[in-house]
C-alpha positions as CSV (number, residue, x, y, z in Angstrom):
1,M,-103.7,210.5,33.1
2,A,-102.2,213.4,33.0
3,V,-102.5,216.1,29.9
4,S,-99.3,216.2,29.7
5,D,-98.4,213.1,28.8
6,V,-100.9,213.6,25.0
7,P,-98.4,215.3,22.8
8,V,-99.5,217.7,19.8
9,D,-98.1,215.7,16.7
10,L,-98.2,212.1,17.5
11,G,-96.9,209.3,16.3
12,R,-99.2,206.0,15.6
13,D,-97.7,203.9,18.5
14,E,-97.6,207.3,21.2
15,A,-101.1,207.9,20.9
16,R,-101.9,204.5,21.4
17,E,-100.1,204.4,24.4
18,A,-101.9,208.0,25.5
19,A,-105.1,206.6,24.4
20,V,-104.2,203.5,27.0
21,R,-103.2,205.5,30.0
22,E,-106.4,207.9,29.3
23,L,-108.2,205.5,29.5
24,S,-106.9,203.8,32.3
25,D,-106.9,206.7,34.6
26,P,-109.5,205.9,37.9
27,A,-111.3,209.8,37.2
28,Y,-113.2,207.6,33.9
29,V,-114.1,204.9,36.2
30,S,-118.3,206.5,38.0
31,D,-120.9,204.4,39.8
32,D,-122.9,204.5,36.4
33,P,-121.1,202.5,33.8
34,N,-121.7,203.3,30.9
35,P,-123.4,202.6,27.6
36,L,-120.6,200.1,27.0
37,Q,-120.6,198.6,30.1
38,R,-124.0,197.7,30.4
39,A,-124.0,196.2,27.1
40,I,-121.1,193.9,28.1
41,E,-122.4,193.1,31.8
42,W,-126.2,192.5,29.5
43,V,-124.1,189.8,27.0
44,L,-122.5,188.2,30.3
45,D,-125.0,187.9,32.0
46,R,-127.1,186.7,28.8
47,L,-123.9,184.3,28.4
48,G,-123.8,183.1,32.4
49,E,-128.1,181.9,32.2
50,L,-127.0,179.9,28.6
51,F,-124.7,178.2,30.2
52,A,-126.7,177.5,33.5
53,E,-129.0,175.9,31.4
54,A,-127.4,174.4,28.8
55,G,-126.2,171.0,31.1
56,G,-127.3,169.2,27.9
57,M,-125.5,171.8,25.3
58,S,-123.4,169.9,22.2
59,G,-120.2,171.0,22.0
60,L,-121.0,172.0,18.9
61,T,-123.1,174.6,20.1
62,A,-121.0,175.2,22.9
63,F,-118.6,176.2,20.7
64,T,-120.6,178.3,18.5
65,V,-121.6,180.5,20.7
66,V,-118.0,181.2,22.2
67,V,-117.4,182.0,18.5
68,A,-120.3,184.5,18.0
69,V,-119.6,186.3,21.8
70,L,-115.9,186.0,20.5
71,V,-116.9,188.1,17.4
72,L,-119.0,190.8,19.3
73,V,-115.8,191.9,21.1
74,V,-114.2,192.5,18.6
75,I,-117.0,194.3,16.9
76,I,-117.4,196.4,20.0
77,I,-113.5,197.3,20.2
78,R,-113.5,198.0,16.4
79,L,-116.4,200.8,17.2
80,R,-114.3,202.2,20.1
81,V,-111.6,202.6,18.7
82,G,-112.7,203.2,15.7
83,R,-112.3,207.2,15.9
84,T,-109.1,206.9,17.1
85,S,-107.2,205.4,14.4
86,R,-109.3,207.9,12.5
87,A,-108.3,210.8,14.1
88,L,-105.0,209.4,13.8
89,R,-103.9,209.0,10.2
90,S,-105.9,212.6,9.4
91,G,-103.0,213.9,12.0
92,D,-100.4,212.5,9.9
93,K,-101.6,214.4,6.9
94,V,-101.0,217.2,9.2
95,F,-97.5,217.1,11.3
96,G,-96.1,214.3,8.5
97,S,-94.0,215.9,6.0
98,T,-96.0,219.3,5.1
99,V,-95.2,221.8,8.7
100,M,-97.8,224.4,8.3
101,T,-97.8,228.0,9.6
102,A,-100.3,229.5,12.1
103,A,-102.2,231.1,9.1
104,E,-102.9,228.0,7.2
105,H,-103.8,226.0,10.1
106,R,-106.5,228.8,11.3
107,A,-107.8,228.6,7.6
108,A,-108.3,224.7,8.2
109,A,-109.6,225.2,11.9
110,E,-111.9,227.4,9.9
111,K,-113.1,225.2,6.9
112,A,-113.5,222.5,9.6
113,A,-115.1,224.2,11.3
114,A,-117.5,225.6,8.2
115,A,-118.0,222.1,6.7
116,G,-119.4,221.1,11.0
117,D,-116.1,219.0,11.6
118,L,-115.9,220.4,15.2
119,A,-113.3,218.2,16.6
120,E,-111.4,219.0,13.3
121,A,-111.3,222.9,13.9
122,V,-110.9,222.4,17.3
123,R,-107.3,220.5,16.8
124,E,-106.7,222.8,13.7
125,R,-107.6,226.0,16.1
126,F,-104.6,224.5,18.9
127,R,-102.2,223.6,16.6
128,A,-102.5,227.5,15.3
129,V,-101.7,228.9,18.6
130,V,-99.0,226.7,19.3
131,R,-97.5,227.6,15.4
132,E,-98.3,231.3,16.7
133,L,-96.9,230.3,19.8
134,E,-93.6,229.1,18.2
135,Q,-93.4,231.6,15.1
136,R,-93.4,234.4,17.5
137,G,-90.2,232.5,19.5
138,V,-92.2,232.1,22.4
139,L,-91.8,228.1,22.1
140,D,-89.1,226.5,20.6
141,A,-90.2,223.9,17.6
142,R,-90.2,221.0,19.1
143,A,-91.6,218.0,17.6
144,G,-93.7,215.3,20.2
145,R,-94.6,218.5,22.4
146,T,-97.3,217.6,24.4
147,V,-100.5,219.7,25.2
148,D,-99.4,220.1,28.5
149,E,-96.2,220.7,27.9
150,V,-97.5,223.9,25.6
151,A,-99.8,225.1,28.4
152,F,-97.1,224.7,31.2
153,E,-94.7,226.5,29.2
154,A,-96.1,229.1,27.0
155,G,-98.1,229.9,30.4
156,T,-94.9,230.5,31.9
157,A,-93.9,232.8,29.1
158,L,-96.9,234.3,29.5
159,P,-98.8,234.1,32.5
160,V,-101.9,236.7,32.3
161,L,-102.5,234.1,29.4
162,A,-101.6,230.6,31.3
163,G,-105.2,229.9,32.8
164,D,-106.5,230.5,29.1
165,L,-104.1,228.2,27.3
166,R,-104.8,225.5,30.4
167,G,-108.3,226.1,28.9
168,A,-107.4,225.2,25.5
169,A,-104.9,222.1,26.1
170,V,-107.7,220.3,28.1
171,Q,-110.5,221.7,24.9
172,F,-108.0,219.8,22.6
173,D,-107.7,217.0,24.6
174,D,-111.1,216.7,26.1
175,V,-112.2,216.5,22.4
176,W,-108.6,214.1,20.9
177,Y,-108.3,211.6,23.6
178,G,-110.7,212.1,26.2
179,G,-114.0,211.1,24.0
180,R,-115.8,214.3,24.2
181,P,-117.7,215.7,21.6
182,A,-116.7,218.6,20.2
183,T,-118.9,221.6,20.8
184,V,-119.2,225.1,18.9
185,E,-118.4,226.3,22.1
186,G,-115.0,224.5,22.8
187,Y,-114.0,225.9,19.2
188,E,-114.9,229.0,20.6
189,L,-112.4,229.5,23.4
190,V,-109.7,228.3,21.1
191,V,-110.6,230.8,18.6
192,A,-110.3,233.6,21.7
193,V,-107.6,232.2,23.2
194,D,-105.8,232.4,20.1
195,G,-106.6,235.5,19.2
196,K,-105.5,236.7,22.8
197,V,-102.6,235.1,21.2
198,R,-101.9,237.6,18.6
199,E,-102.3,240.3,20.3
């Protein structure tokens, strides 16, 4: 999925759809399975062995095994989507009914960074960049603008910052929709872009 498909502020349904599109991108598939894939393969292998040896298994035992597997699948799914749901709930508080200024987003980013919540710090600092661009008239104030739209539209208006804006957009997208952990370096990259936008 292109970064352009991910809005900067979005509702629950749009975020879910964006996440589904993002995770279906073949670019995420590699030769080495991730830990979740390995766990699923291991469980399926064990189930295959169990059912191969279960010629004399009673109906109740087979039913119990199927229910246990379904419970395990539900737990795995909840663990995988739990962070996205938490991110969306906290995102609603920021852009829901209260519109924050660039300075307020910066303050929220600094507070999150000081608390060690680098993912939230990256999000708030990128939102500070967007608000700053809106407040300066580089971008029109528009709800639902995607990360890629921010980078493209602002980069067109400020070509000298196009690469920097794209880097900040990728950082935001990687952390919030790509499932990558936020880093101090990534946060500092967005801070630097914010500083350049304000010059």
